[in-house]
N, C-alpha and C positions, 0 to 999 in steps of 0.2 A: 504494500500500500504506500502511495506517495504521501510524503509529509505535507501538511497544509502550510501555505506560505501567505503572508500578508503583503498587500501592496499599499505603499504610502504615497499619496498624491499631494505634492507640495505646491503645485501650480494652481492658483485660483481659477484660471481660465479653464483648465482641463477639468477641475472639480465641478465647475458650473456646467460644462458641457455634458459630463457624465450624469449629473443630477437631472439636467433637462431631458436627456434621452430616457432615463429611467422613469421620470414622471410622465412624459408623453406616452410611453409604451406601457405604463403601469407595471413596471418590473423593478427588481431590486438593483442596487448599484452594481453588485457583482454580475448580474445577468446583463446589464447594460454594457459593462466593460467587456464581458465575454462576447456579446453580440458584435460589438464594434471591432474587436480584434479578429473575430472569425470572418466578418465581412472584408476587412482589409487583407487578410491572408488569402481569401478567395480571389479578391481583385488582383492581387499581385500574381497569384498562380495563373489566372486567365491572361494577364498581360505577358507573363513569361511564355505561355503557350502561343500567343499571337506573335511574339518576337521570334520564337523558334520556328513557327510556320513560315513567316516571312523570310527568314534566313534560309530555310530549306528551299523555298521557291526560287529565291535569288541564286542559290548554288546550282539548282537545276538549270536555270536559264543560262548562267555563265558556263556551266558544263557543256552546253550545246555548242559553244564556240570552239573552233579548233585551237590547239595550243601552237603558238608560233615561236620558234626559237631560231633566231638568225645568227646566233653565236656571238653577239655583241655584248660587251659589258654595259652597265647603265651609262657610264661616262661616254663610251663610244656611241651608244644609241643617241643620247641627247646631243652630243657634238654633231652627229650626222643630221639630226632633226633641225638643229638651229644653225646649220651651215658653218660650224666651227671646225669641221674635220679637215 
């Protein structure tokens, strides 16, 4: 069994927001904190999923292009592109 731990809120603004949420929903302070944290964790998980999906799609699109290796170093490439060669 996990030991019970207390949370001390010293920020008056956070205290007010938690109390307002609890009052609006008719729930305890503990439930309000739990609900807020759960929502934030879900929001972050969904955002992470969206970023991962966008990354996967970008990698697929980029992977469709052929890899070109002309044997030049970066300096040689940019010298050629900017007419410094």
